[in-house]
N, C-alpha and C positions, 0 to 999 in steps of 0.2 A: 389786323393783328393788334393786340393790346400790349403796350409796353409799360411796365411798372417801374417806377423809380426805385433806387436803392433804399431811400428813406421809407417809401410806402411799403416796400417788400419787408423791411424789418418790422414795421408796425403791424403788418398783416400776420407775420409769423408769431409775433407777440400776442396778437388777438387769438390766434389758434391755440397757443399754449394756455392762455388765460381761460378760454371758454371750453376747451376740449381735452386738455392734457394736464390739468393742475391736480395732482394727487391721484391715487389709485382708483378712487370712486367717481371721478369726473367722466361720466358717459362711457366708462369702461375703456377709454383710450389712454392707457398707462404707457408713457413713452419708453421707459426702460424695458418693460415687457415686450413692447412692439419691436424694439431694436434687437432683443434677444431672439424673437421669432425669425427675423431676417437671417440671423446667423444659422438657425436651425434649417431654414429653407435652403440656404446655400449648400449646406452639407447634404441635404436630402436630394437636391437636383443636380449637383455637380457630378459628372460622370466618374465612376460607374453608377452613382446614385446610392442613397442610404435609406432603405425601407424603415429602419429603426427610427431615424430622425424624422422621416415623413409621418410616421404614426404620431409622433409628438405634435407636429404641426396640425395634422388632421384632427386629432382629439382636441386641441386648443380651439381650432376654428369651429368644431362641432359643439364644444362645450361653452367656453367663455364668450366666443364670438357668435354663437347660435346660428351658424351658417345654414343648418339644415332644418331650422324651425318651420313647422307647417309644410313639410315636404310631402308630396304625393309619392315620389320615388327619389332615390339617391344612390350614388355609387358607394360601394364599400371602400375601406381604406386600401385594400389590395387592388381593386379595379382602378381607383383614382390614381394610385401611384404608377401602375403600369401604363395607363393612358397618358398621364402627364410626362412620363419619361420617354414616351414614344413621339412626342411632339417635335416639330422642326427645331433642331438645335440652333439653326441660324437665326430664327425669330427670337430665341432666348438671348442672343447677343445684341439685339437691337435696343436702342434708346429712343425716347420720344423725339429728341432733337436730331437724330440721325436717320429717321425714316425717309426713304425716297419713294417716289411714285410706284416704282416697281416692287416695293415691299408689301404693298397693301393686299395683293391677292393671298400671300402667305400668312399675313396677319389674320385675314378673314378666315382662312382655312383653319388656323389655330383656334380661333374663337368657336367656330362651328364644331370642331373636334371635341370640345368639352361642354357643348350645350346641354347634354343630358346628365351632367354631374349632379344636378338637382332639378327636378320638375316640381313646380308649385301645384297646389291642389287644383288650380285652373288648367293644369297640364301644359303650362307655358314654361319656357326655360327661366331659371332664376339668375338675373344679372348679378345679384349679390354674391351667390355662390361662384358663378363663373369668374367674376372679376376678382374675388378674393383669392381663389386658388391660383389663377393666372398671375395675380400680383406677386405672390410669394415665389412663383416659378420664375418671373422676371420683373422685379420691382423697378427696373429702368424704363419699362415700357407700359405695363398694364396698370391702369388706374383703378383703384377700388371705387365701385359705383353702387353704394348702398342706397336703399330707398329713402330712409328717413332724412338723411342729411344731404347727400349729393343730388339724388334725382328730384326729390320733391321740395327741396329747400334751395340749395345752391344754384342748381341749373334752372330754377324758375325766375331768377333775377333777369330783368329785361336786357341788361347790358351784356349778358352772355348769350351770344347767338351761335347756335350750332350750324355746321355746314349742312346743306340739303342731302337727302339720301341719294339723289341722282348723281352727285359728284362722287360719292363713295362707290356707287355701282359702276361708274366709268372706270375708276381706279382699280376696283377689284375684278372687273371683267365679268361680273354677274349681278343680277338684280337683288341687291341686299335687302330691299324693301319687302321682299317676299317673306322675310323673317323680321318683323318690326322691332322686336325686343333686341335682337342682336344688331340690327341696323342702328338702333339708337346708341348702343354702346360703341359701335364703330365711329359714329359721328362725334362722340365724346373723345375718343382717342385722336381723331383728326384735329379737333379743337385743341386738345392738350399738346399735340405735336407742334402746332403753330405757336402756341403759347410758350413752349419750352425753347423753340428756336429764337423767339424774340426776347427772352428773359433768361439768358444763360447764367446770370448772377444768382438765380434762385438756388442753384446747387450749393454755393458757398453759404447762402442764407439758411439753407436747410441744416447744414452742419452747425452753424452758429446757434440756431434755434434749438437743436437737439442738445447742445451743450448747456443751454440755459434751462432746459426742462428739469423739473424736480426729480431727484433720484438718479439721474444719469451720471454714472461714474466715468465712462469713457465712450467715445463714439468711434466705431470701427472705420478704418480708412476707406472702405468701399461704400460707405453710406452716402458720400457726396455724389456718387454716380447714380443714385436711385432717383431718377428724375420723376418717376410717377409719384413717389412719396412727396417730393418737393412741390409738384403741381398740386397735389391734393391738399397739403397743409396750407399752401399759399392761397389757393382759390377759396378755401373755406375761411381763412383768415380775412381775406378781402371783403367778403360779404358780412363779416362780423365787426370790422373796424370802420369807423366813420370816415368820410372823405376828408382830404387835407383841408385844414382851416376850420373844421367843425370841432368845437370844444364841448364835449358832453360832461356836464357836472351834476352831481347829485342834488336833488331838491332839498334845500336847507330845512324845510319843514317836514320832510318825509319821515324822519325818525320819530318826531312827535306825533305825526298823524297815525303812524303804524302802531304806536304804543297804545 
């Protein structure tokens, strides 16, 4: 288990804001807009559900977030809403830090239930689409796992060691390795769960970071409970910020050389 100090946590959140959330054009991760989407998601998925609000979320994920780019097949907004609303409501109440061993079979079934929300041209399930829709269905539990940043950048750092498939298979009561892409996502959730249990202070750090983000007028009270958001921002920020004691300064001759 990795324990992050309060100081390192604040530095990592600042690194995330600096690299990924400064201004509306910074990699498309505009914090005020993202916070607004969580509000729409809560309205969409809170019983009895709101199809009108879901279409706003669906269109944003399809458009600005390009969740269906290069799709071989995908669910329509009507099908996606119906299937997401039919998911296990108990799983929607879970948080990363509250997962117990007995919860993993239901979490696995939830992920499997939306595996076809988008199929790539290779006919494999899209972790990007699966994780993004599940994230807004329950931002306390499901971590966004995009390919560009999380899969092929953050989780390639050697100090991040995912648990083996066999451990998840034991917990889920089925051979998750039979579906390698979904198994990988389950391993990420297992890692994030352990991380959240060891770093409960990241929730308050998330709220403080959101308040420091450009353009944020207010942070809703429920935002502190969004542990999957806190984990994502923090783990990205950790790989962007230098270790304690390392002072990175600009090359004094850089401006002359670049001129």
